[in-house]
N, CA, C and O atoms as a GROMACS GRO file, in nm:
protein
  432
    1MET      N    1   9.737  12.556   7.114
    1MET     CA    2   9.646  12.531   7.003
    1MET      C    3   9.650  12.648   6.904
    1MET      O    4   9.657  12.764   6.944
    2THR      N    5   9.647  12.616   6.779
    2THR     CA    6   9.644  12.715   6.673
    2THR      C    7   9.506  12.780   6.668
    2THR      O    8   9.405  12.714   6.692
    3GLN      N    9   9.501  12.910   6.638
    3GLN     CA   10   9.375  12.982   6.628
    3GLN      C   11   9.360  13.041   6.489
    3GLN      O   12   9.458  13.060   6.416
    4ILE      N   13   9.235  13.070   6.454
    4ILE     CA   14   9.205  13.139   6.329
    4ILE      C   15   9.257  13.282   6.341
    4ILE      O   16   9.239  13.347   6.443
    5ILE      N   17   9.322  13.328   6.236
    5ILE     CA   18   9.371  13.465   6.232
    5ILE      C   19   9.286  13.542   6.130
    5ILE      O   20   9.284  13.509   6.012
    6ASP      N   21   9.216  13.644   6.179
    6ASP     CA   22   9.135  13.726   6.090
    6ASP      C   23   9.223  13.831   6.024
    6ASP      O   24   9.301  13.899   6.090
    7ILE      N   25   9.209  13.844   5.891
    7ILE     CA   26   9.287  13.942   5.817
    7ILE      C   27   9.196  14.018   5.721
    7ILE      O   28   9.093  13.967   5.678
    8SER      N   29   9.236  14.140   5.690
    8SER     CA   30   9.160  14.221   5.594
    8SER      C   31   9.188  14.169   5.453
    8SER      O   32   9.285  14.097   5.431
    9PRO      N   33   9.103  14.206   5.358
    9PRO     CA   34   9.131  14.170   5.219
    9PRO      C   35   9.268  14.221   5.173
    9PRO      O   36   9.339  14.152   5.101
   10GLN      N   37   9.304  14.342   5.214
   10GLN     CA   38   9.433  14.398   5.175
   10GLN      C   39   9.549  14.317   5.232
   10GLN      O   40   9.649  14.295   5.163
   11GLN      N   41   9.538  14.273   5.357
   11GLN     CA   42   9.642  14.189   5.417
   11GLN      C   43   9.653  14.056   5.343
   11GLN      O   44   9.763  14.006   5.320
   12ALA      N   45   9.539  13.999   5.305
   12ALA     CA   46   9.540  13.874   5.230
   12ALA      C   47   9.608  13.893   5.095
   12ALA      O   48   9.690  13.810   5.054
   13TRP      N   49   9.576  14.002   5.026
   13TRP     CA   50   9.636  14.032   4.897
   13TRP      C   51   9.788  14.044   4.910
   13TRP      O   52   9.862  13.991   4.828
   14GLU      N   53   9.832  14.113   5.014
   14GLU     CA   54   9.975  14.128   5.037
   14GLU      C   55  10.042  13.993   5.063
   14GLU      O   56  10.151  13.965   5.011
   15MET      N   57   9.979  13.910   5.143
   15MET     CA   58  10.033  13.775   5.169
   15MET      C   59  10.046  13.696   5.039
   15MET      O   60  10.148  13.630   5.015
   16LEU      N   61   9.942  13.702   4.957
   16LEU     CA   62   9.943  13.628   4.831
   16LEU      C   63  10.053  13.676   4.737
   16LEU      O   64  10.103  13.599   4.655
   17GLN      N   65  10.089  13.803   4.747
   17GLN     CA   66  10.192  13.860   4.661
   17GLN      C   67  10.333  13.832   4.712
   17GLN      O   68  10.428  13.834   4.633
   18THR      N   69  10.348  13.806   4.841
   18THR     CA   70  10.482  13.798   4.899
   18THR      C   71  10.523  13.660   4.949
   18THR      O   72  10.640  13.638   4.982
   19GLN      N   73  10.429  13.566   4.954
   19GLN     CA   74  10.465  13.432   5.002
   19GLN      C   75  10.375  13.326   4.940
   19GLN      O   76  10.271  13.358   4.882
   20THR      N   77  10.416  13.202   4.952
   20THR     CA   78  10.335  13.092   4.902
   20THR      C   79  10.224  13.064   5.002
   20THR      O   80  10.250  13.032   5.118
   21CYS      N   81  10.100  13.075   4.957
   21CYS     CA   82   9.983  13.051   5.041
   21CYS      C   83   9.881  12.972   4.961
   21CYS      O   84   9.879  12.976   4.838
   22ALA      N   85   9.797  12.900   5.033
   22ALA     CA   86   9.680  12.838   4.972
   22ALA      C   87   9.563  12.934   4.992
   22ALA      O   88   9.533  12.973   5.105
   23LEU      N   89   9.497  12.972   4.884
   23LEU     CA   90   9.378  13.056   4.892
   23LEU      C   91   9.259  12.967   4.861
   23LEU      O   92   9.246  12.915   4.750
   24LEU      N   93   9.172  12.949   4.959
   24LEU     CA   94   9.059  12.858   4.945
   24LEU      C   95   8.928  12.934   4.945
   24LEU      O   96   8.898  13.008   5.039
   25ASP      N   97   8.850  12.916   4.840
   25ASP     CA   98   8.718  12.978   4.827
   25ASP      C   99   8.615  12.872   4.864
   25ASP      O  100   8.606  12.768   4.798
   26VAL      N  101   8.536  12.897   4.969
   26VAL     CA  102   8.440  12.797   5.016
   26VAL      C  103   8.296  12.831   4.978
   26VAL      O  104   8.202  12.773   5.033
   27ARG      N  105   8.278  12.925   4.886
   27ARG     CA  106   8.144  12.958   4.839
   27ARG      C  107   8.091  12.846   4.749
   27ARG      O  108   8.167  12.758   4.708
   28ASP      N  109   7.961  12.850   4.720
   28ASP     CA  110   7.903  12.746   4.634
   28ASP      C  111   7.957  12.757   4.491
   28ASP      O  112   8.013  12.860   4.452
   29TRP      N  113   7.940  12.651   4.415
   29TRP     CA  114   7.996  12.642   4.280
   29TRP      C  115   7.945  12.755   4.190
   29TRP      O  116   8.022  12.814   4.113
   30GLN      N  117   7.816  12.786   4.198
   30GLN     CA  118   7.759  12.889   4.110
   30GLN      C  119   7.829  13.023   4.132
   30GLN      O  120   7.866  13.089   4.035
   31ARG      N  121   7.846  13.064   4.256
   31ARG     CA  122   7.912  13.192   4.284
   31ARG      C  123   8.059  13.188   4.246
   31ARG      O  124   8.110  13.281   4.185
   32TYR      N  125   8.127  13.078   4.282
   32TYR     CA  126   8.269  13.064   4.249
   32TYR      C  127   8.290  13.069   4.098
   32TYR      O  128   8.381  13.136   4.050
   33SER      N  129   8.206  12.997   4.023
   33SER     CA  130   8.223  12.992   3.878
   33SER      C  131   8.190  13.126   3.812
   33SER      O  132   8.240  13.155   3.703
   34HIS      N  133   8.108  13.208   3.876
   34HIS     CA  134   8.076  13.340   3.822
   34HIS      C  135   8.194  13.436   3.838
   34HIS      O  136   8.232  13.505   3.744
   35SER      N  137   8.251  13.440   3.960
   35SER     CA  138   8.367  13.525   3.984
   35SER      C  139   8.437  13.479   4.111
   35SER      O  140   8.374  13.433   4.206
   36HIS      N  141   8.569  13.491   4.110
   36HIS     CA  142   8.650  13.449   4.224
   36HIS      C  143   8.784  13.521   4.221
   36HIS      O  144   8.820  13.586   4.123
   37ILE      N  145   8.855  13.508   4.331
   37ILE     CA  146   8.988  13.566   4.340
   37ILE      C  147   9.081  13.482   4.251
   37ILE      O  148   9.075  13.359   4.256
   38PRO      N  149   9.165  13.544   4.170
   38PRO     CA  150   9.256  13.467   4.085
   38PRO      C  151   9.337  13.366   4.167
   38PRO      O  152   9.383  13.397   4.277
   39GLU      N  153   9.353  13.248   4.113
   39GLU     CA  154   9.429  13.137   4.174
   39GLU      C  155   9.359  13.074   4.294
   39GLU      O  156   9.418  12.989   4.361
   40ALA      N  157   9.235  13.112   4.323
   40ALA     CA  158   9.164  13.052   4.436
   40ALA      C  159   9.129  12.907   4.406
   40ALA      O  160   9.082  12.875   4.297
   41PHE      N  161   9.151  12.821   4.504
   41PHE     CA  162   9.114  12.680   4.498
   41PHE      C  163   8.972  12.670   4.552
   41PHE      O  164   8.944  12.716   4.662
   42HIS      N  165   8.881  12.609   4.474
   42HIS     CA  166   8.743  12.595   4.520
   42HIS      C  167   8.734  12.473   4.612
   42HIS      O  168   8.736  12.359   4.566
   43LEU      N  169   8.724  12.499   4.742
   43LEU     CA  170   8.722  12.392   4.841
   43LEU      C  171   8.580  12.348   4.870
   43LEU      O  172   8.496  12.426   4.913
   44THR      N  173   8.554  12.220   4.845
   44THR     CA  174   8.426  12.158   4.874
   44THR      C  175   8.455  12.024   4.941
   44THR      O  176   8.571  11.984   4.952
   45ASN      N  177   8.351  11.957   4.986
   45ASN     CA  178   8.371  11.822   5.041
   45ASN      C  179   8.437  11.732   4.937
   45ASN      O  180   8.520  11.647   4.971
   46GLN      N  181   8.399  11.749   4.810
   46GLN     CA  182   8.452  11.665   4.704
   46GLN      C  183   8.597  11.699   4.668
   46GLN      O  184   8.672  11.611   4.625
   47SER      N  185   8.637  11.825   4.684
   47SER     CA  186   8.773  11.864   4.644
   47SER      C  187   8.872  11.862   4.759
   47SER      O  188   8.990  11.892   4.739
   48TYR      N  189   8.827  11.827   4.879
   48TYR     CA  190   8.915  11.831   4.996
   48TYR      C  191   9.036  11.739   4.980
   48TYR      O  192   9.146  11.776   5.018
   49GLY      N  193   9.018  11.621   4.924
   49GLY     CA  194   9.130  11.530   4.901
   49GLY      C  195   9.235  11.590   4.809
   49GLY      O  196   9.354  11.575   4.833
   50ASP      N  197   9.191  11.657   4.704
   50ASP     CA  198   9.284  11.724   4.612
   50ASP      C  199   9.360  11.834   4.685
   50ASP      O  200   9.480  11.852   4.665
   51PHE      N  201   9.289  11.907   4.770
   51PHE     CA  202   9.352  12.012   4.850
   51PHE      C  203   9.461  11.951   4.938
   51PHE      O  204   9.573  12.004   4.942
   52GLN      N  205   9.432  11.842   5.006
   52GLN     CA  206   9.530  11.778   5.094
   52GLN      C  207   9.653  11.733   5.016
   52GLN      O  208   9.765  11.742   5.066
   53ASN      N  209   9.633  11.684   4.895
   53ASN     CA  210   9.745  11.638   4.813
   53ASN      C  211   9.831  11.754   4.762
   53ASN      O  212   9.950  11.737   4.738
   54GLU      N  213   9.770  11.870   4.746
   54GLU     CA  214   9.839  11.984   4.685
   54GLU      C  215   9.910  12.075   4.784
   54GLU      O  216  10.011  12.138   4.750
   55TYR      N  217   9.860  12.084   4.908
   55TYR     CA  218   9.912  12.180   5.006
   55TYR      C  219   9.961  12.111   5.131
   55TYR      O  220   9.904  12.011   5.175
   56ASP      N  221  10.069  12.165   5.188
   56ASP     CA  222  10.128  12.110   5.311
   56ASP      C  223  10.061  12.172   5.434
   56ASP      O  224  10.005  12.281   5.428
   57TYR      N  225  10.070  12.099   5.545
   57TYR     CA  226  10.009  12.144   5.670
   57TYR      C  227  10.072  12.272   5.724
   57TYR      O  228  10.007  12.348   5.796
   58ASP      N  229  10.199  12.298   5.691
   58ASP     CA  230  10.265  12.417   5.743
   58ASP      C  231  10.256  12.537   5.649
   58ASP      O  232  10.307  12.645   5.680
   59GLU      N  233  10.191  12.520   5.534
   59GLU     CA  234  10.173  12.630   5.439
   59GLU      C  235  10.055  12.717   5.485
   59GLU      O  236   9.951  12.663   5.522
   60PRO      N  237  10.069  12.849   5.482
   60PRO     CA  238   9.956  12.935   5.522
   60PRO      C  239   9.834  12.910   5.434
   60PRO      O  240   9.845  12.893   5.313
   61VAL      N  241   9.718  12.907   5.498
   61VAL     CA  242   9.591  12.884   5.430
   61VAL      C  243   9.502  13.005   5.455
   61VAL      O  244   9.477  13.042   5.570
   62ILE      N  245   9.454  13.067   5.347
   62ILE     CA  246   9.364  13.182   5.356
   62ILE      C  247   9.228  13.137   5.304
   62ILE      O  248   9.217  13.084   5.193
   63LEU      N  249   9.125  13.160   5.383
   63LEU     CA  250   8.989  13.121   5.347
   63LEU      C  251   8.904  13.243   5.314
   63LEU      O  252   8.915  13.347   5.378
   64VAL      N  253   8.820  13.226   5.213
   64VAL     CA  254   8.724  13.331   5.177
   64VAL      C  255   8.589  13.265   5.152
   64VAL      O  256   8.579  13.160   5.088
   65CYS      N  257   8.484  13.331   5.204
   65CYS     CA  258   8.348  13.287   5.179
   65CYS      C  259   8.269  13.409   5.130
   65CYS      O  260   8.328  13.500   5.072
   66TYR      N  261   8.140  13.413   5.153
   66TYR     CA  262   8.059  13.526   5.108
   66TYR      C  263   8.087  13.654   5.187
   66TYR      O  264   8.121  13.758   5.131
   67HIS      N  265   8.072  13.643   5.321
   67HIS     CA  266   8.079  13.761   5.406
   67HIS      C  267   8.177  13.745   5.522
   67HIS      O  268   8.182  13.831   5.610
   68GLY      N  269   8.254  13.638   5.524
   68GLY     CA  270   8.352  13.618   5.630
   68GLY      C  271   8.301  13.540   5.749
   68GLY      O  272   8.365  13.540   5.854
   69VAL      N  273   8.188  13.475   5.736
   69VAL     CA  274   8.130  13.401   5.848
   69VAL      C  275   8.152  13.250   5.833
   69VAL      O  276   8.211  13.188   5.920
   70SER      N  277   8.104  13.192   5.722
   70SER     CA  278   8.115  13.046   5.706
   70SER      C  279   8.260  13.000   5.689
   70SER      O  280   8.292  12.885   5.717
   71SER      N  281   8.347  13.088   5.646
   71SER     CA  282   8.488  13.049   5.634
   71SER      C  283   8.548  13.016   5.770
   71SER      O  284   8.644  12.938   5.778
   72ARG      N  285   8.494  13.074   5.875
   72ARG     CA  286   8.547  13.048   6.010
   72ARG      C  287   8.523  12.903   6.053
   72ARG      O  288   8.609  12.845   6.119
   73SER      N  289   8.409  12.844   6.017
   73SER     CA  290   8.386  12.704   6.053
   73SER      C  291   8.479  12.612   5.974
   73SER      O  292   8.527  12.512   6.028
   74VAL      N  293   8.504  12.645   5.849
   74VAL     CA  294   8.599  12.567   5.769
   74VAL      C  295   8.739  12.584   5.826
   74VAL      O  296   8.816  12.488   5.833
   75ALA      N  297   8.772  12.704   5.868
   75ALA     CA  298   8.903  12.730   5.929
   75ALA      C  299   8.922  12.646   6.055
   75ALA      O  300   9.028  12.589   6.076
   76THR      N  301   8.820  12.639   6.137
   76THR     CA  302   8.826  12.557   6.259
   76THR      C  303   8.851  12.412   6.223
   76THR      O  304   8.933  12.344   6.286
   77TYR      N  305   8.781  12.362   6.122
   77TYR     CA  306   8.800  12.224   6.077
   77TYR      C  307   8.944  12.201   6.031
   77TYR      O  308   9.005  12.101   6.068
   78LEU      N  309   8.998  12.293   5.952
   78LEU     CA  310   9.135  12.276   5.902
   78LEU      C  311   9.236  12.276   6.017
   78LEU      O  312   9.333  12.201   6.013
   79ILE      N  313   9.214  12.359   6.116
   79ILE     CA  314   9.302  12.360   6.233
   79ILE      C  315   9.296  12.225   6.304
   79ILE      O  316   9.398  12.171   6.346
   80GLU      N  317   9.175  12.171   6.318
   80GLU     CA  318   9.158  12.040   6.381
   80GLU      C  319   9.229  11.930   6.302
   80GLU      O  320   9.271  11.830   6.359
   81GLN      N  321   9.242  11.949   6.170
   81GLN     CA  322   9.310  11.850   6.086
   81GLN      C  323   9.461  11.865   6.089
   81GLN      O  324   9.533  11.779   6.038
   82GLY      N  325   9.511  11.973   6.150
   82GLY     CA  326   9.655  11.990   6.164
   82GLY      C  327   9.716  12.105   6.088
   82GLY      O  328   9.838  12.123   6.091
   83TYR      N  329   9.634  12.184   6.017
   83TYR     CA  330   9.689  12.300   5.947
   83TYR      C  331   9.728  12.405   6.050
   83TYR      O  332   9.652  12.433   6.143
   84GLU      N  333   9.846  12.462   6.034
   84GLU     CA  334   9.906  12.544   6.139
   84GLU      C  335   9.881  12.694   6.126
   84GLU      O  336   9.871  12.763   6.227
   85GLN      N  337   9.869  12.745   6.004
   85GLN     CA  338   9.850  12.888   5.981
   85GLN      C  339   9.723  12.907   5.900
   85GLN      O  340   9.724  12.897   5.777
   86VAL      N  341   9.613  12.935   5.969
   86VAL     CA  342   9.484  12.944   5.902
   86VAL      C  343   9.427  13.085   5.920
   86VAL      O  344   9.410  13.133   6.033
   87TYR      N  345   9.399  13.150   5.808
   87TYR     CA  346   9.352  13.288   5.805
   87TYR      C  347   9.211  13.293   5.744
   87TYR      O  348   9.178  13.214   5.656
   88SER      N  349   9.131  13.386   5.792
   88SER     CA  350   8.997  13.408   5.736
   88SER      C  351   8.987  13.556   5.697
   88SER      O  352   9.020  13.644   5.776
   89ILE      N  353   8.941  13.581   5.575
   89ILE     CA  354   8.929  13.718   5.526
   89ILE      C  355   8.805  13.783   5.588
   89ILE      O  356   8.693  13.736   5.568
   90ILE      N  357   8.827  13.891   5.661
   90ILE     CA  358   8.718  13.967   5.724
   90ILE      C  359   8.628  14.025   5.614
   90ILE      O  360   8.675  14.095   5.524
   91GLY      N  361   8.500  13.995   5.623
   91GLY     CA  362   8.405  14.048   5.524
   91GLY      C  363   8.395  13.963   5.399
   91GLY      O  364   8.311  13.990   5.313
   92GLY      N  365   8.479  13.861   5.386
   92GLY     CA  366   8.471  13.766   5.276
   92GLY      C  367   8.490  13.826   5.137
   92GLY      O  368   8.554  13.930   5.120
   93PHE      N  369   8.433  13.757   5.039
   93PHE     CA  370   8.447  13.797   4.899
   93PHE      C  371   8.386  13.935   4.875
   93PHE      O  372   8.435  14.013   4.794
   94GLU      N  373   8.277  13.963   4.948
   94GLU     CA  374   8.214  14.094   4.932
   94GLU      C  375   8.311  14.207   4.968
   94GLU      O  376   8.318  14.308   4.898
   95ALA      N  377   8.384  14.191   5.077
   95ALA     CA  378   8.482  14.292   5.118
   95ALA      C  379   8.598  14.299   5.020
   95ALA      O  380   8.651  14.406   4.992
   96TRP      N  381   8.638  14.184   4.966
   96TRP     CA  382   8.745  14.178   4.865
   96TRP      C  383   8.704  14.263   4.745
   96TRP      O  384   8.782  14.344   4.696
   97GLU      N  385   8.581  14.242   4.698
   97GLU     CA  386   8.529  14.319   4.583
   97GLU      C  387   8.525  14.469   4.615
   97GLU      O  388   8.570  14.551   4.534
   98LYS      N  389   8.472  14.505   4.730
   98LYS     CA  390   8.460  14.646   4.769
   98LYS      C  391   8.596  14.713   4.780
   98LYS      O  392   8.608  14.834   4.759
   99ALA      N  393   8.699  14.635   4.814
   99ALA     CA  394   8.834  14.690   4.826
   99ALA      C  395   8.898  14.712   4.688
   99ALA      O  396   9.006  14.769   4.678
  100GLY      N  397   8.831  14.665   4.582
  100GLY     CA  398   8.883  14.684   4.447
  100GLY      C  399   9.000  14.593   4.413
  100GLY      O  400   9.080  14.624   4.325
  101LEU      N  401   9.010  14.481   4.482
  101LEU     CA  402   9.119  14.387   4.456
  101LEU      C  403   9.084  14.298   4.337
  101LEU      O  404   8.967  14.287   4.300
  102PRO      N  405   9.184  14.233   4.275
  102PRO     CA  406   9.160  14.157   4.152
  102PRO      C  407   9.056  14.045   4.168
  102PRO      O  408   9.052  13.973   4.268
  103ILE      N  409   8.972  14.036   4.066
  103ILE     CA  410   8.871  13.931   4.058
  103ILE      C  411   8.875  13.875   3.916
  103ILE      O  412   8.891  13.947   3.818
  104GLU      N  413   8.860  13.746   3.908
  104GLU     CA  414   8.853  13.677   3.780
  104GLU      C  415   8.708  13.644   3.754
  104GLU      O  416   8.641  13.584   3.838
  105GLN      N  417   8.658  13.682   3.636
  105GLN     CA  418   8.520  13.654   3.597
  105GLN      C  419   8.515  13.521   3.524
  105GLN      O  420   8.586  13.503   3.425
  106GLY      N  421   8.435  13.428   3.570
  106GLY     CA  422   8.423  13.299   3.505
  106GLY      C  423   8.557  13.227   3.501
  106GLY      O  424   8.637  13.239   3.593
  107PHE      N  425   8.580  13.153   3.394
  107PHE     CA  426   8.704  13.077   3.381
  107PHE      C  427   8.774  13.116   3.252
  107PHE      O  428   8.710  13.138   3.149
  108SER      N  429   8.907  13.125   3.260
  108SER     CA  430   8.981  13.161   3.138
  108SER      C  431   9.036  13.040   3.070
  108SER      O  432   9.101  13.052   2.966
   0.00000   0.00000   0.00000
């Protein structure tokens, strides 16, 4: 059985720079629309079908939430659906910000 792989914000950033990955932000719309990681897909119950159409089951999936907790339940769900490489950012978006990694404010 596939397991969730916990990674630091820096490890996630490196993965995003060196390979094709799906970056999924599972925070609420208000927080996501205020600021998010560049290229992050906002995953909600309503956008899940679009996500399935856009990403393959064997493509690495990186999840980010507020503090690294709720992303784990979404990660478990994705593994149950057949996604093979599922990562959760330790500390979530808050840790990403504290690490000084790129953030996009609002929408461009």
